[in-house]
C-alpha positions in Angstrom: 6.9 -33.0 79.6 5.7 -32.7 76.1 3.3 -30.4 74.5 1.1 -31.7 71.5 -2.3 -30.4 70.0 -5.2 -32.4 71.3 -8.8 -31.7 70.4 -7.6 -28.5 68.8 -6.0 -27.2 72.1 -2.5 -26.6 72.9 -2.0 -29.5 75.5 0.9 -30.0 77.8 1.4 -33.3 79.2 2.6 -33.1 82.6 4.4 -36.1 84.1 6.5 -34.2 86.6 10.0 -34.6 84.8 10.2 -31.0 84.9 8.5 -28.4 86.8 7.0 -25.9 84.8 6.8 -23.1 87.6 10.0 -21.1 87.8 9.9 -19.0 91.1 12.5 -16.6 90.1 11.3 -16.0 86.6 7.5 -15.7 88.2 9.0 -12.9 90.6 10.9 -11.1 87.8 7.4 -11.2 85.7 5.7 -10.1 88.7 8.1 -7.1 89.7 7.7 -6.0 86.2 3.8 -6.2 86.2 3.6 -3.6 89.1 6.0 -1.4 87.4 4.2 -1.4 84.0 0.4 -1.6 85.6 -0.9 1.0 83.3 0.6 -0.8 80.3 0.0 -4.4 81.9 -1.6 -5.8 78.8 1.5 -5.2 76.7 3.9 -7.4 78.6 6.3 -8.0 75.6 7.1 -4.2 75.8 8.2 -4.5 79.5 12.0 -4.7 80.5 12.4 -8.3 81.1 15.2 -11.0 80.3 14.8 -12.8 77.4 14.6 -15.9 79.5 11.8 -14.6 81.2 9.9 -13.5 78.2 10.3 -17.1 76.8 8.9 -18.6 80.1 5.9 -16.5 80.3 5.2 -16.6 76.5 5.3 -20.6 76.9 3.0 -20.7 80.0 0.4 -18.4 78.1 0.5 -20.9 75.1 -1.2 -24.0 77.1 -4.8 -24.7 76.6 -5.2 -28.0 78.1 -3.3 -29.9 80.8 -3.0 -33.4 81.3 -1.5 -34.8 84.4 -0.4 -38.4 83.2 -0.5 -41.5 85.2 1.9 -42.0 88.1 2.0 -38.2 89.2 0.6 -38.3 92.8 0.7 -34.8 93.4 0.7 -31.4 91.6 2.8 -28.9 93.4 2.2 -25.2 94.6 2.0 -22.7 91.7 2.6 -25.1 88.8 0.1 -23.4 86.6 -0.6 -20.5 88.4 -1.7 -17.5 86.0 -1.5 -19.5 83.1 -4.9 -17.7 81.9 -5.5 -19.6 78.6 -5.8 -23.0 80.2 -9.4 -24.1 79.5 -9.3 -28.0 80.6 -7.5 -29.9 83.4 -7.7 -34.1 83.1 -6.1 -35.5 86.0 -4.7 -39.0 86.1 -6.5 -41.2 88.9 -3.0 -41.3 90.7 -3.2 -37.6 91.8 -4.0 -37.5 95.5 -3.2 -33.8 96.1 -3.2 -30.5 94.5 -0.9 -27.8 96.0 -1.4 -24.3 97.2 -2.6 -21.9 94.2 -1.8 -24.8 91.9 -4.4 -23.2 89.1 -4.8 -19.8 90.7 -5.5 -17.2 87.9 -6.3 -19.6 85.2 -9.1 -17.4 84.2 -10.2 -19.5 81.4 -10.4 -22.8 83.2 -13.9 -24.4 82.8 -13.7 -28.1 83.1 -11.6 -30.2 85.3 -11.8 -34.1 85.1 -10.9 -35.0 88.7 -8.8 -37.9 89.9 -11.0 -40.4 91.9 -8.3 -40.8 94.4 -7.9 -37.0 95.2 -7.8 -36.6 98.8 -6.4 -32.6 99.4 -7.1 -29.6 97.6 -4.7 -27.2 99.2 -5.0 -23.2 99.6 -6.2 -21.0 96.7 -5.6 -24.0 94.4 -8.3 -22.9 92.0 -8.7 -19.2 92.6 -9.8 -16.9 90.0 -11.1 -19.7 87.4 -14.0 -19.8 85.0 -15.9 -22.7 86.8 -19.4 -23.3 86.9 -20.0 -26.4 88.4 -17.8 -28.9 90.7 -18.3 -32.2 91.5 -15.7 -33.4 94.3 -15.0 -37.0 94.3 -16.1 -39.1 97.1 -12.5 -39.8 98.7 -11.5 -36.2 99.2 -11.0 -35.6 102.9 -10.1 -31.6 102.8 -10.4 -28.5 101.0 -8.5 -25.7 102.4 -9.0 -22.1 102.7 -10.1 -20.1 99.5 -9.7 -23.0 97.1 -12.4 -22.0 94.7 -12.9 -18.2 95.9 -13.5 -15.7 92.9 -14.9 -18.4 90.4 -17.6 -15.7 89.9 -20.2 -17.9 87.7 -19.8 -21.0 90.3 -23.1 -22.0 90.7 -23.3 -25.9 91.8 -20.7 -27.2 94.2 -21.1 -30.9 95.4 -18.6 -32.4 98.1 -18.6 -35.4 100.1 -20.5 -35.1 103.6 -17.1 -36.1 105.5 -15.0 -33.8 103.7 -13.3 -30.8 105.9 -13.9 -27.4 104.4 -11.5 -24.2 105.0 -12.9 -21.0 105.4 -13.8 -18.4 102.3 -14.0 -21.3 100.2 -16.7 -20.1 98.1 -16.3 -16.4 98.4 -17.2 -13.9 95.5 -18.9 -16.9 93.6 -22.7 -16.9 92.2 -23.6 -19.8 94.7 -22.8 -17.4 97.7 -24.0 -14.2 96.2 -27.4 -16.2 95.8 -27.4 -17.7 99.3 -29.2 -16.1 102.5 -25.8 -15.4 104.2 -24.9 -11.6 104.2 -21.7 -10.8 102.5 -19.1 -8.1 102.9 -18.1 -6.0 100.2 -15.3 -8.6 99.1 -17.9 -11.5 98.9 -16.9 -12.9 102.4 -19.3 -14.7 104.8 -17.7 -13.3 107.9 -18.4 -14.6 111.3 -20.2 -17.7 109.5 -17.4 -20.2 108.8 -18.9 -23.4 110.5 -22.5 -22.2 109.4 -21.7 -21.4 106.1 -19.4 -24.7 105.4 -22.5 -26.7 106.9 -24.8 -25.3 104.5 -22.4 -25.9 101.3 -22.3 -29.5 102.4 -26.2 -30.0 102.9 -27.6 -28.2 100.4 -29.6 -31.2 99.1 -29.8 -33.4 102.2 -33.7 -32.6 102.9 -35.8 -35.5 102.2 -37.6 -33.9 99.4 -34.6 -33.5 97.7 -33.8 -37.2 97.4 -33.6 -36.7 93.5 -31.1 -33.7 94.0 -29.0 -35.8 95.9 -29.0 -38.6 93.3 -28.6 -36.3 90.2 -25.7 -34.3 92.1 -23.5 -37.5 93.2 -20.0 -37.7 91.6 -21.5 -40.5 89.4 -25.2 -40.5 89.2 -26.8 -44.3 88.9 -29.8 -44.5 86.5 -31.0 -47.4 88.9 -31.3 -45.2 91.6 -32.7 -42.3 90.1 -35.3 -44.6 88.3 -36.3 -45.9 92.0 -36.8 -42.1 93.3 -39.1 -41.1 90.3 -41.0 -44.4 90.3 -41.9 -43.3 93.9 -42.1 -39.7 93.2 -43.2 -39.3 90.0 -41.6 -37.0 87.0 -42.8 -34.0 89.1 -39.7 -34.6 91.2 -37.7 -33.3 88.1 -39.7 -29.8 88.8 -38.7 -29.6 92.6 -36.1 -26.6 93.1 -33.7 -26.7 96.1 -33.0 -23.6 98.0 -30.8 -22.1 95.3 -33.3 -22.5 92.6 -31.8 -25.3 91.3 -33.8 -28.4 89.5 -32.5 -32.2 89.7 -32.0 -32.0 85.9 -29.5 -29.2 86.0 -27.3 -31.3 88.2 -27.6 -33.9 85.1 -26.4 -31.5 82.7 -23.8 -29.8 84.6 -22.1 -32.8 85.9 -19.3 -34.1 83.7 -19.2 -37.4 85.0 -23.1 -38.1 84.4 -23.8 -40.3 81.3 -27.6 -40.4 82.1 -29.6 -38.0 80.2 -33.1 -36.9 81.5 -35.0 -37.8 78.3 -34.0 -41.4 78.8 -34.9 -41.8 82.2 -38.4 -40.0 81.5 -38.7 -42.4 78.5 -37.8 -45.4 80.5 -40.3 -44.3 83.4 -43.1 -44.0 80.7 -42.2 -47.1 79.4 -42.6 -48.9 82.8 -45.6 -47.1 83.8 -47.2 -48.6 80.5 -46.0 -52.2 81.5 -43.5 -52.2 78.5 -40.2 -51.6 80.5 -38.4 -54.5 82.4 
């Protein structure tokens, strides 16, 4: 592991040579946290060992994590409660993200996923600051509560064949704005199958064909062009049941190089006979 400044962010390059998470030091900090709850923001004043203070200070310094090529797993709790991490960039060799690997990363707003990601384990991204999530097409399982308590999470796109665990999106904006009845904790009780089916099928209605194209993992302009030539530019104004328009997906998808105005310009040129 090494640390450097990249794009103005203190960046940890994770190569698996050393595990950032130390369970003994983490337990020491956790015990002190509950013993000093009324003074929880001033952890440097707690009765902690010097080693624990160095450990915690280092974890709070990281603002960006780059997972280097060759790593296949991010072990459980690796970056748990590293509250200042804003961005995570994964090499395409990552296939599994362990339990609570990024739980409590309250500033985490951007993730570049591994295209080969297969499994996201329990609570992996609880209590982060994600607004949009576009899961890669090879992912086959997302386990319990993996994205719960991302209060701003509005867009969530997953492959049709992915297996979803319960309470996946509890206490997110997406679920709060849904038709489901939620308990006081934001959970959709007794609706697991119905809830997960809804999550996977928000944009499957035929009238949402442009939504599906724009919300795919890597939207293709030729597919989008074909749809708007058939449906016209009005298709950009059609909102799905969550009140989201197709262009919103393009703006929020970190993998979309397509710009709505480029599509409109291309469409108009074709209508005028000046396009290809």
